[in-house]
C-alpha positions in Angstrom: -9.1 81.4 -32.6 -10.8 81.3 -28.9 -12.9 78.8 -27.5 -14.8 78.7 -24.6 -15.6 76.4 -22.3 -19.3 76.5 -20.3 -18.4 75.7 -17.1 -16.8 77.9 -13.9 -15.0 74.8 -13.0 -10.8 76.0 -14.5 -9.8 72.7 -14.1 -11.5 71.5 -16.9 -10.0 73.9 -19.2 -6.7 72.0 -18.2 -7.9 68.4 -19.2 -9.0 69.9 -22.6 -6.2 71.7 -23.4 -4.2 68.4 -22.6 -6.3 66.4 -25.0 -5.9 68.9 -27.7 -2.0 69.3 -27.5 -2.1 65.4 -28.2 -4.5 65.2 -30.8 -3.6 68.3 -32.8 0.1 68.6 -32.1 1.1 72.1 -32.9 -2.0 73.0 -34.0 -3.4 73.7 -30.8 -1.5 76.8 -30.2 -4.2 78.0 -32.5 -6.8 77.6 -29.7 -6.8 79.8 -27.0 -9.1 77.9 -24.1 -11.6 80.5 -21.9 -14.2 79.7 -19.4 -17.7 80.8 -19.0 -16.5 81.8 -15.5 -14.2 84.0 -16.4 -16.6 86.2 -19.1 -18.7 86.4 -16.1 -21.3 84.4 -17.7 -24.2 82.8 -16.0 -24.9 79.1 -15.7 -28.4 78.5 -17.9 -31.2 76.2 -16.2 -30.5 72.9 -17.5 -33.8 71.8 -18.8 -32.4 68.9 -20.7 -34.0 65.5 -20.0 -30.5 63.8 -21.5 -27.0 64.3 -21.3 -26.8 65.5 -24.9 -29.6 67.8 -24.7 -28.1 69.2 -21.6 -24.7 69.4 -23.1 -26.0 71.7 -26.2 -28.2 73.6 -24.1 -25.0 75.2 -22.9 -23.1 75.1 -25.4 -25.6 77.1 -27.5 -26.1 79.3 -24.4 -22.4 80.6 -24.6 -22.1 80.8 -27.9 -25.1 82.3 -28.9 -23.9 85.4 -26.0 -20.5 85.9 -26.9 -20.5 85.2 -30.6 -17.4 82.5 -30.5 -17.2 78.6 -30.5 -18.1 77.0 -27.1 -17.7 73.5 -25.7 -19.9 72.0 -22.9 -20.3 68.9 -21.3 -23.0 66.9 -19.3 -22.1 63.7 -17.2 -24.0 61.2 -14.3 -23.8 57.7 -13.1 -26.1 54.9 -14.7 -26.8 52.0 -12.9 -28.2 48.9 -15.0 -30.0 47.5 -12.8 -31.7 50.7 -11.7 -32.8 51.4 -15.2 -30.2 53.6 -15.8 -30.9 56.2 -13.2 -29.4 58.4 -11.4 -28.7 59.4 -14.9 -29.0 63.5 -15.3 -30.0 63.7 -11.6 -26.9 62.0 -10.5 -25.7 65.4 -9.1 -29.0 65.8 -7.0 -30.0 61.9 -6.6 -30.4 62.4 -2.5 -32.1 65.8 -3.2 -29.5 68.4 -2.7 -27.4 69.5 -5.5 -23.6 68.3 -4.6 -24.4 66.3 -1.6 -22.4 63.3 -2.6 -21.7 61.8 1.3 -25.6 61.7 0.5 -25.8 60.4 -2.8 -23.7 57.7 -2.2 -25.4 56.6 0.9 -28.7 56.6 -1.0 -27.3 54.9 -3.8 -25.9 52.0 -1.5 -28.8 51.6 0.0 -31.0 51.1 -3.3 -28.7 48.6 -4.8 -28.0 46.7 -1.0 -29.8 43.3 -1.9 -28.5 43.7 -5.5 -25.8 40.8 -6.0 -22.1 41.7 -7.2 -23.3 40.5 -10.4 -25.6 42.8 -11.4 -24.2 46.0 -9.9 -22.8 47.1 -13.5 -22.8 50.7 -14.4 -21.2 53.1 -16.4 -20.0 56.6 -16.3 -21.6 58.6 -19.2 -20.5 62.3 -21.3 -22.1 64.2 -23.8 -19.7 66.8 -24.6 -21.0 69.4 -27.0 -19.6 72.2 -29.8 -21.9 74.5 -30.7 -20.7 77.5 -33.5 -22.4 80.9 -33.3 -22.7 82.9 -36.8 -20.5 85.7 -35.3 -20.6 87.7 -38.5 -25.0 88.2 -38.8 -27.0 90.8 -36.9 -27.5 89.9 -33.2 -30.9 89.4 -32.7 -32.8 89.3 -29.2 -29.3 89.7 -27.4 -27.8 86.3 -29.2 -26.3 84.8 -32.2 -27.6 82.5 -34.8 -26.0 78.8 -33.9 -25.0 77.6 -37.4 -23.5 74.2 -36.3 -23.9 71.9 -33.7 -21.9 68.4 -32.7 -22.5 66.5 -30.2 -20.7 63.6 -28.7 -20.8 60.4 -25.7 -18.1 58.8 -23.8 -18.7 56.3 -21.5 -16.5 54.2 -18.7 -18.2 51.2 -17.4 -17.7 49.8 -14.5 -19.6 47.9 -11.4 -20.8 49.8 -8.0 -18.7 48.5 -4.8 -20.7 48.0 -1.6 -18.5 50.5 0.3 -16.6 53.1 -0.4 -12.8 52.8 -1.1 -10.4 56.0 -1.9 -9.8 59.6 -1.4 -9.7 61.3 -4.9 -12.0 62.2 -7.0 -15.8 63.2 -6.2 -19.3 62.2 -6.7 -19.7 58.5 -6.8 -15.6 57.6 -7.8 -15.0 56.2 -4.4 -17.7 53.6 -4.9 -17.0 52.9 -8.7 -14.5 50.5 -10.2 -14.0 51.3 -13.8 -13.5 48.2 -16.5 -10.2 49.8 -17.4 -7.6 49.4 -14.7 -4.1 51.2 -14.5 -0.9 48.5 -14.7 -0.5 49.2 -11.3 -3.7 47.7 -10.0 -3.6 44.3 -8.6 -5.6 41.7 -10.1 -7.6 41.0 -7.0 -7.9 44.3 -5.9 -9.0 46.8 -8.8 -9.1 50.4 -8.0 -12.1 52.8 -7.9 -11.9 55.8 -9.5 -11.6 57.5 -6.1 -8.2 55.1 -5.8 -7.0 56.3 -9.2 -4.4 59.8 -9.8 -5.5 62.2 -11.9 -3.5 60.9 -14.5 -4.7 57.2 -14.9 -8.4 58.6 -14.5 -8.3 60.9 -17.3 -6.8 58.1 -19.8 -9.8 56.0 -19.0 -13.0 58.8 -18.6 -16.1 59.2 -19.8 -15.1 62.9 -20.4 -12.1 62.3 -21.7 -13.4 60.3 -24.7 -16.2 62.6 -25.3 -13.9 65.4 -25.8 -11.5 63.7 -27.6 -14.1 62.5 -30.1 -15.1 66.2 -30.2 -11.5 67.1 -31.9 -12.0 67.1 -35.0 -14.7 69.1 -34.9 -12.4 71.6 -33.6 -9.8 71.3 -36.4 -12.0 71.4 -39.1 -12.7 75.3 -37.3 -9.0 75.7 -37.7 -9.0 75.1 -41.2 
């Protein structure tokens, strides 16, 4: 079965493949992952107001165009004291999409007078699977979607007052997850940017959301 991942980031395919192999065992060999980018598909405009809506929008878009089952995800940072902001605006919080230094600087400024105990936050990911009717005639250039599944994964933690670590991206240098690897010292918990890829993936919001989708993928194989 060919499964399209609605992304131009080939690294996501590596993470999803690893999760499928861990959860499906030998059955994972039946799933061929391809990215929307490798198929030359554009990114849809994300008009949703929640992570779930944007994940579904992307999955439907790719499944409708290709006639193949599609997985998509949408994620961001939620800071409790900020009323769940930055949320879906996480990547463009300071105005320019993907400007991590500016986004981090603005977040720190906004939280400058917030005490440590109130700096709780979480990364949230919505992962969606859209299944098209590939046998039916195409209407308006799109295959009809016959089933959808959305799952949520979260990684709780807190926001520091200064960045630490060189790995990861986005808000990772400011975020200390509650779940820590064994090597972390009790008096110096690691930020997401101080963890290696395996440590972060083991607790990540995206990993949890994708894992929750595995039963729906497995059902397609049956």
